[in-house]
C-alpha positions in Angstrom: 62.1 116.4 87.3 61.9 117.5 90.9 58.6 117.1 92.7 59.2 118.5 96.1 59.1 122.1 94.8 55.4 121.8 93.9 53.3 124.4 95.6 49.6 124.5 96.6 48.7 126.5 93.5 49.5 123.4 91.4 46.6 121.4 92.9 43.8 123.0 90.9 43.7 125.7 88.2 40.9 127.4 90.1 39.4 126.7 93.6 36.9 123.9 93.4 37.6 122.9 89.8 38.5 119.2 89.0 42.2 118.5 88.6 44.3 115.6 87.3 43.7 113.6 90.5 39.9 113.9 90.2 40.0 112.5 86.6 42.6 109.8 87.3 39.9 107.1 87.1 39.8 107.5 83.3 43.5 106.4 83.0 45.7 103.5 83.8 49.4 102.9 83.4 50.3 101.7 79.9 51.2 97.9 79.6 54.9 97.4 79.4 55.9 100.4 81.5 58.8 99.5 83.7 59.2 101.2 87.1 62.5 101.5 89.0 62.1 102.9 92.6 65.0 105.1 93.6 66.0 106.2 97.1 64.4 109.6 96.6 62.3 109.1 93.5 61.2 106.8 90.7 62.2 106.1 87.1 59.6 105.1 84.5 60.4 103.7 81.0 57.7 103.4 78.4 57.5 102.3 74.7 59.6 105.3 73.5 59.7 107.7 76.4 61.0 107.8 80.0 61.0 110.1 82.9 62.8 110.3 86.3 60.9 111.9 89.2 63.0 113.1 92.1 62.1 114.5 95.4 62.2 113.6 99.1 62.4 110.2 100.7 58.6 110.2 100.7 58.3 110.2 96.9 58.6 106.4 96.5 55.8 106.0 99.0 53.7 108.6 97.2 54.4 106.7 93.9 53.3 103.4 95.6 49.9 104.9 96.5 49.5 106.4 93.0 50.4 103.0 91.3 47.8 101.3 93.4 45.2 103.8 92.4 46.1 103.4 88.7 45.8 99.6 88.9 42.7 99.6 91.2 39.9 102.1 91.9 41.3 104.9 89.8 42.2 107.2 92.7 38.8 107.9 94.3 40.1 107.1 97.8 43.4 108.9 97.2 41.5 112.0 96.0 39.6 112.1 99.2 42.7 111.7 101.3 44.6 114.5 99.5 42.5 117.6 100.3 42.4 120.5 97.9 45.2 123.0 98.4 47.5 120.6 100.2 51.1 119.9 99.3 50.2 116.2 99.0 47.6 116.9 96.3 50.0 119.3 94.5 52.7 116.6 94.4 50.2 114.0 93.1 49.0 116.4 90.4 52.5 117.1 89.4 53.4 113.4 89.0 50.3 112.7 87.1 51.0 115.6 84.7 54.5 114.2 84.0 53.0 110.8 83.3 50.7 112.4 80.7 53.5 114.5 79.2 55.6 111.4 78.6 52.6 109.4 77.3 52.9 106.8 80.1 49.1 106.7 80.7 46.4 105.2 78.5 42.7 105.8 78.7 40.7 102.9 80.2 38.0 101.3 78.0 34.5 102.4 79.0 33.3 100.6 82.1 36.6 98.9 82.8 38.4 99.3 86.1 41.3 97.0 85.8 44.0 96.3 83.2 43.3 97.9 79.8 45.7 95.8 77.8 43.2 94.3 75.6 40.9 91.4 75.2 42.0 88.3 77.1 45.4 90.0 77.6 46.7 88.6 74.3 50.0 89.7 72.8 48.3 92.0 70.2 46.2 93.6 73.0 49.2 94.2 75.1 51.0 95.8 72.2 48.1 98.1 71.4 47.8 99.1 75.0 51.5 100.0 75.0 51.5 102.1 71.8 47.9 103.2 70.9 46.2 106.4 72.1 42.9 104.5 72.3 43.7 100.8 72.4 40.1 99.7 72.4 39.3 101.6 69.2 42.4 100.4 67.6 41.6 96.8 68.5 38.1 97.2 67.2 39.4 98.5 63.9 41.7 95.5 63.5 38.8 93.1 64.3 36.6 94.7 61.6 39.3 94.8 59.0 39.9 92.2 56.2 43.2 91.7 54.4 43.9 90.1 51.1 47.3 88.6 50.6 47.8 88.6 46.8 50.7 87.0 45.1 51.7 84.9 42.1 52.8 82.2 44.5 50.4 81.8 47.3 52.5 79.0 48.8 55.7 81.1 48.8 57.6 82.0 52.0 56.7 85.7 52.0 52.9 85.1 51.6 52.9 82.5 54.3 54.9 84.6 56.7 52.7 87.7 56.1 49.5 85.7 56.7 51.0 84.4 60.0 52.0 87.8 61.1 48.5 89.2 60.4 46.9 86.4 62.2 49.0 87.0 65.3 47.8 90.7 65.2 44.2 89.6 65.2 43.5 90.4 61.6 41.7 88.0 59.3 43.6 87.4 56.1 42.8 85.5 52.9 45.6 84.5 50.5 44.7 84.5 46.8 46.6 84.2 43.5 47.3 87.3 41.4 48.9 86.3 38.2 49.7 89.9 37.2 52.0 90.5 40.2 55.7 90.0 39.5 57.3 86.9 41.0 58.8 87.7 44.4 56.2 90.4 45.2 53.2 90.1 47.6 50.5 92.8 47.8 48.7 93.2 51.2 45.4 95.1 50.9 43.3 96.0 53.9 39.6 97.1 53.7 37.3 98.0 56.6 33.6 98.2 57.1 31.6 99.8 54.3 34.5 99.3 51.8 34.5 96.8 48.9 34.9 93.2 49.7 38.6 92.3 50.3 38.0 89.0 48.6 36.8 90.5 45.3 38.9 91.7 42.5 41.1 94.7 43.2 39.2 97.9 43.0 40.1 101.6 43.2 38.6 102.0 46.7 39.7 103.8 49.9 42.0 101.0 50.9 45.3 100.6 52.5 48.0 98.5 50.9 51.7 97.7 51.0 53.8 95.6 48.7 56.7 93.4 50.0 59.2 92.4 47.4 62.2 90.1 47.4 65.0 90.1 44.9 68.3 88.2 45.1 70.0 89.4 48.3 67.8 92.4 48.8 64.1 93.2 49.5 61.8 96.0 50.3 58.5 97.1 51.8 56.7 100.0 50.2 55.0 102.8 52.2 51.4 102.4 53.0 49.1 103.8 50.3 46.4 102.8 47.9 46.9 99.6 46.0 47.8 101.5 42.8 50.3 103.6 44.7 51.8 100.6 46.4 52.2 98.8 43.1 53.8 101.9 41.5 56.2 102.2 44.4 57.1 98.5 44.2 57.9 98.8 40.5 60.1 101.8 41.2 61.9 100.2 44.1 62.5 96.9 42.2 64.0 98.9 39.3 66.4 100.8 41.5 67.4 97.8 43.6 68.1 95.7 40.5 71.6 97.1 40.3 72.2 96.1 44.0 71.2 92.4 43.6 73.6 89.9 45.1 75.2 87.5 42.7 75.2 83.8 43.7 75.0 82.4 47.2 72.1 81.0 49.2 69.3 83.3 50.2 69.3 84.2 53.9 66.4 82.2 55.5 65.5 85.2 57.7 65.1 87.7 54.9 61.5 86.7 53.8 60.3 86.6 57.4 61.8 90.0 58.2 60.2 91.6 55.1 56.8 89.9 55.6 56.5 90.8 59.2 57.5 94.4 58.5 54.9 94.7 55.8 52.2 93.2 58.1 53.2 95.7 60.9 53.0 98.7 58.6 49.6 97.6 57.4 48.3 96.8 60.9 49.5 100.2 62.2 47.7 102.0 59.3 44.5 100.1 60.0 44.6 100.7 63.7 45.4 104.4 63.4 48.9 104.1 64.8 52.0 105.9 63.7 53.9 104.2 60.9 56.8 102.1 62.2 59.3 104.3 60.3 58.2 107.2 62.6 59.1 105.1 65.7 62.7 104.6 64.4 63.8 108.1 65.5 66.1 108.3 62.4 67.0 111.9 61.7 67.9 110.9 58.2 64.2 110.5 57.3 62.7 113.6 55.9 59.4 114.6 57.6 56.5 114.7 55.2 58.0 112.2 52.7 57.2 108.5 52.7 59.8 105.9 53.8 60.4 102.5 52.3 62.0 99.6 54.2 65.0 98.2 52.4 66.6 94.9 53.7 69.8 93.2 52.8 71.0 89.7 53.4 74.7 90.3 54.2 74.5 91.3 56.9 70.8 90.7 57.5 69.4 94.1 58.3 66.5 96.4 57.4 66.5 100.2 57.3 63.8 102.7 56.6 64.9 105.1 53.8 63.1 108.2 52.5 61.5 107.2 49.2 60.8 109.6 46.4 59.3 107.4 43.8 58.7 108.3 40.1 55.0 107.7 40.1 52.6 109.7 42.3 49.0 108.5 42.6 47.7 109.2 46.1 46.7 112.7 47.0 49.2 113.0 49.8 52.0 112.2 47.3 50.8 114.6 44.6 50.6 117.5 47.1 53.3 120.1 46.3 56.3 120.1 48.6 57.7 123.2 50.2 60.9 124.6 48.6 64.2 124.1 50.4 65.0 127.3 52.1 68.2 126.7 54.1 71.5 125.0 53.5 70.7 122.5 56.3 67.5 121.5 54.6 69.3 121.1 51.3 72.1 119.0 52.8 69.5 116.8 54.6 67.9 116.0 51.2 71.2 115.1 49.4 71.4 111.7 51.1 67.8 111.0 49.8 68.7 111.8 46.2 72.1 110.0 46.5 71.0 106.9 48.5 73.1 104.0 47.4 70.0 101.7 47.2 67.0 103.9 46.4 68.5 107.2 45.2 68.7 108.7 41.7 72.2 110.3 41.8 75.7 109.2 42.8 76.9 110.5 46.2 79.5 113.2 46.1 82.5 112.1 48.2 85.8 113.9 49.0 87.7 110.6 49.0 91.4 111.4 48.7 90.9 114.8 47.1 92.4 117.8 48.8 90.2 119.9 51.1 92.6 122.9 51.2 92.9 125.6 50.1 89.5 124.8 48.4 87.4 121.7 49.2 86.9 119.2 46.3 84.4 116.3 46.0 83.8 113.8 43.2 80.9 111.7 41.9 80.0 109.8 38.8 77.5 110.9 36.2 76.5 108.4 33.5 79.9 106.7 33.9 81.9 110.0 33.8 83.8 111.6 36.6 82.4 114.9 38.0 84.5 117.1 40.3 83.1 120.0 42.3 84.9 122.5 44.4 84.0 125.4 46.7 85.1 127.2 49.9 83.7 124.4 52.0 82.9 120.7 51.4 79.2 121.0 52.1 78.9 123.8 49.5 80.9 121.7 47.0 78.6 118.7 47.6 75.5 120.8 46.9 77.0 122.2 43.7 77.9 118.7 42.6 74.4 117.3 43.1 72.8 120.3 41.2 75.2 120.0 38.2 74.9 116.2 38.1 71.1 116.5 38.0 71.4 119.1 35.2 73.5 116.8 33.1 71.2 113.8 33.5 68.1 115.9 32.9 69.7 117.0 29.6 70.1 113.3 28.6 69.4 112.9 24.9 70.4 116.4 24.0 73.9 117.2 22.6 76.2 120.1 22.0 75.0 123.5 22.9 71.5 122.3 23.6 72.8 120.1 26.4 74.9 122.9 27.8 71.8 125.2 27.8 69.7 122.5 29.5 67.6 122.9 32.7 69.1 124.5 35.7 68.7 122.8 39.1 68.8 124.5 42.5 68.0 123.8 46.1 64.8 125.8 46.1 63.5 128.5 43.7 65.9 131.3 44.8 69.0 129.2 44.5 67.9 127.8 41.1 67.0 131.3 39.8 70.3 132.7 40.9 72.2 129.9 39.1 70.1 130.4 35.9 70.4 134.2 35.8 74.1 134.1 36.4 74.5 131.7 33.5 72.4 134.0 31.3 74.3 137.1 32.4 77.6 135.6 31.6 76.3 134.8 28.2 75.3 138.4 27.6 78.7 139.6 28.5 80.5 137.0 26.3 78.3 137.8 23.4 79.1 141.4 23.7 82.8 140.7 24.0 82.8 138.5 20.9 80.9 141.1 18.8 83.1 143.9 20.0 80.1 146.0 20.8 81.1 148.2 23.6 77.7 150.0 23.7 75.8 146.7 23.9 72.1 146.2 23.9 71.8 146.9 27.7 74.0 149.9 28.2 77.4 148.2 27.6 80.1 146.6 29.6 82.4 149.2 31.2 85.8 148.0 32.4 86.3 148.4 36.1 89.9 148.5 37.4 90.7 146.1 40.2 93.9 145.3 42.0 94.7 143.5 45.3 95.2 146.6 47.5 94.1 147.5 51.0 90.5 148.3 51.3 89.3 145.5 49.1 87.0 142.8 50.5 89.0 140.3 52.6 87.5 137.3 50.7 88.6 138.8 47.3 92.1 139.4 48.6 92.2 135.9 50.2 91.3 133.9 47.2 93.4 136.0 44.9 96.4 135.5 47.2 95.7 131.8 47.3 95.8 131.7 43.5 98.8 133.8 42.8 100.9 133.2 45.9 100.1 129.8 47.3 99.5 128.1 44.0 101.9 130.2 42.1 99.7 131.0 39.2 100.7 134.0 37.1 97.2 135.4 36.5 95.4 138.5 35.7 91.8 139.5 36.3 89.4 141.6 34.1 86.4 143.1 35.7 83.5 144.8 33.8 80.3 146.4 34.9 77.2 145.5 32.9 74.6 148.2 33.1 71.1 146.7 33.4 69.3 150.1 33.3 67.2 151.6 36.1 70.3 152.0 38.3 71.0 148.3 38.5 74.4 146.9 37.8 76.0 143.5 37.4 79.8 142.9 37.7 81.6 140.2 35.6 85.1 139.0 36.5 87.3 136.8 34.5 90.6 135.3 35.7 93.1 134.5 32.9 96.6 133.0 32.8 99.5 135.2 31.8 102.3 133.9 29.7 105.5 136.1 29.6 103.5 139.2 30.6 100.7 138.6 28.1 97.3 137.2 28.8 97.1 133.8 27.2 94.4 133.4 24.6 91.7 131.0 25.9 93.5 130.6 29.2 90.4 131.4 31.3 90.6 129.8 34.8 87.5 131.2 36.4 84.6 133.6 35.8 81.9 135.0 38.0 78.8 137.3 37.8 78.0 139.0 41.1 76.5 142.1 42.7 79.9 143.8 43.4 83.3 143.9 41.9 84.9 142.3 45.0 82.3 139.5 45.0 82.9 138.8 41.4 86.7 138.7 41.8 86.4 136.5 44.9 84.2 133.9 43.2 86.2 134.0 40.0 89.5 133.6 41.9 87.9 130.7 44.0 86.8 129.1 40.7 90.4 129.4 39.4 91.7 127.8 42.5 89.3 124.9 42.1 90.4 124.6 38.4 94.0 124.4 39.3 93.5 121.9 42.1 91.3 119.7 40.0 93.8 119.7 37.1 96.5 118.5 39.5 94.5 116.0 41.6 91.7 114.9 39.3 93.1 115.1 35.8 90.6 112.4 34.5 87.5 114.3 35.5 85.1 114.9 32.6 83.1 117.7 34.3 84.3 120.4 36.6 81.8 122.4 38.8 82.9 125.7 40.2 81.1 127.8 42.8 79.0 131.0 42.5 77.3 133.4 44.8 73.9 131.8 44.2 74.5 129.5 47.1 74.7 132.4 49.6 70.9 132.6 49.8 71.0 129.1 51.3 74.2 129.3 53.3 73.4 132.6 55.0 73.5 132.0 58.8 70.7 133.3 61.0 73.3 135.1 63.1 77.1 135.4 63.0 79.4 135.3 66.0 80.8 138.6 67.3 84.3 137.6 66.1 83.1 136.7 62.5 84.1 139.7 60.4 83.9 140.0 56.6 87.0 137.7 56.4 85.0 134.7 57.6 83.1 132.7 55.0 79.9 132.8 57.0 79.9 136.6 57.2 80.9 136.9 53.6 78.0 134.6 52.5 75.6 136.6 54.7 76.7 139.8 52.9 76.3 138.2 49.5 72.8 136.9 50.4 71.7 140.4 51.3 72.6 141.6 47.8 71.1 138.6 46.0 67.5 139.9 45.5 68.8 143.1 43.9 71.3 141.2 41.8 68.6 138.8 40.4 66.4 141.8 39.5 69.3 143.4 37.7 70.2 140.2 35.8 66.5 139.7 34.8 66.6 143.3 33.4 70.0 142.7 31.7 68.9 139.5 30.0 65.3 140.4 29.4 64.4 136.9 30.7 62.8 135.3 33.8 63.5 131.6 34.3 60.4 129.4 34.2 59.7 126.0 35.6 61.0 123.2 33.4 59.4 119.8 32.9 60.6 116.8 30.9 59.1 116.5 27.4 56.5 113.8 26.8 59.0 111.5 25.1 61.7 111.9 27.8 63.5 108.8 29.1 61.9 107.3 32.2 65.1 108.0 34.2 64.8 111.7 33.4 61.2 111.8 34.6 62.1 109.9 37.8 65.0 112.3 38.6 62.8 115.4 37.9 60.1 114.0 40.2 62.6 113.1 43.0 64.1 116.6 42.8 60.7 118.3 43.2 59.6 116.0 46.0 62.8 117.0 47.9 62.1 120.7 47.5 64.6 121.3 44.7 63.6 123.5 41.7 64.2 122.8 38.0 64.1 125.9 35.8 64.5 126.4 32.1 67.8 127.9 30.9 66.8 129.0 27.4 66.0 132.7 27.2 64.3 133.0 23.9 66.1 130.9 21.3 69.6 131.7 22.5 71.9 129.1 23.9 74.0 130.0 26.9 77.2 128.4 27.9 77.4 127.0 31.4 79.0 129.4 33.8 79.7 126.9 36.6 80.7 123.9 34.6 83.6 123.3 32.2 84.5 120.2 30.3 87.8 118.6 31.1 
């Protein structure tokens, strides 16, 4: 930031009104701020921010005067020397404004002129001065608070380390035995003035609590919440981490101390009104609005905050409905949460050695079976893989057609509804084809001639060319129009293999239900390409997931580049997304059905409820796929 360009109008907002220099006495430089004087400026580094001020050769001198005022009389003498309207005052006000903008100043305690680090300049006071908006109030909250350290083993290393960490932060802690806590877990519960006694039995009070847990080779610290919520999170984390326990070997001596000190820090920050340590990490992988758990491993010794979507929601901030995913970027950011190797509920889709051209393939594991997903791009294939894997697991316990007609998962309500309605629309067409009823209950399925000729959509021509020319498949496509009434129409395309000039019975390679004939052919041909690639490169896959236009509503870009015509995937998806609302209305009229939210039955397996809860917390939608009592085959998934 350049200071020498400041003008007289920056000294005061209006003539005679107090400015930042007049109020400087309320502030002091935060403890721990490092200052480096430059030839024509100064560089300041704080807890998590920094700023470089540049100007003329006199700026270091100006900073020296300002630093003296911050450490001494608060700028009263400096304010008298820099008259209103002068360039000097304008420069001082500009520098002070930058210090405020970068959170390098802290308010002085009432009546204090000198260092505001904290009482007696102790380590905890210095730390609060460096990070708290109001260090004095934060310190007072810590002094008034009481913490219980509850564990089945009061003499264990975690309990002792946690008590020491709390003591260093100036918090009084009492360790007590709690026989109902699992071995290896320690519950830290803080209560302030007016709250129930921290030394009494655990109560459902407005309290703050965390649980630190240690299992062989791995440990965790729950997010801050009520004692009930912390216990529920601990149970869920322990269950998910059980499969990651290390076998054999000595425990790392630093792991209990790392976990205990992290738990104490989270609790102290909550009591003092500071940001949670996970927010200080600056990790873009953490989802705003969702809690984060610390997970630590012994080899190598490390701890990372991970977004945590636990199966049990107790506290009000956890129960609050989450906003639906609305963009592809949001959906892709939540996939690592659902597929986290330590705390997730699904296996991560990974390209591995699978080909990425002409279509992109990814694979994952679902209940010990291999699932392969393909699409025009790897990110779209990953999203389809996660949605289908979740559908298969949510249908656990069902079999046959019931499992195939199980719940539909999508990244947000629009995506999920598009997937469900396409599945139902394909079922209507197939039922009509099997019955031979050309009139049909909804106006019939009228054949639509389609051939790869100039004037067709570039994407339809591209994927058809890839299938028949690049991959050498002798295929034919049948397109039909399903009249939904009221002027709405739906197009169904089916790509079949030809053998000696005849369409092979049952040789369906790809199907699609879309808003236009070209879109239907494009997605059906793309699905056929995925089918052919998967048969060659992943012959042992049990489940195959092929793409549909439902994803266009998420993948639509805000704007396309001038050179991106209809032949580009981004422009094509933008076109398809524009037709999606009308298509969904037509499909709802065609099927006579509107997808409804789905919930696991009361007797559902705990894993099913945990997955359903995690999906909802991440903004995914789960809809029923059972119009009436009919069962519908899965459009985008075929058994291998």
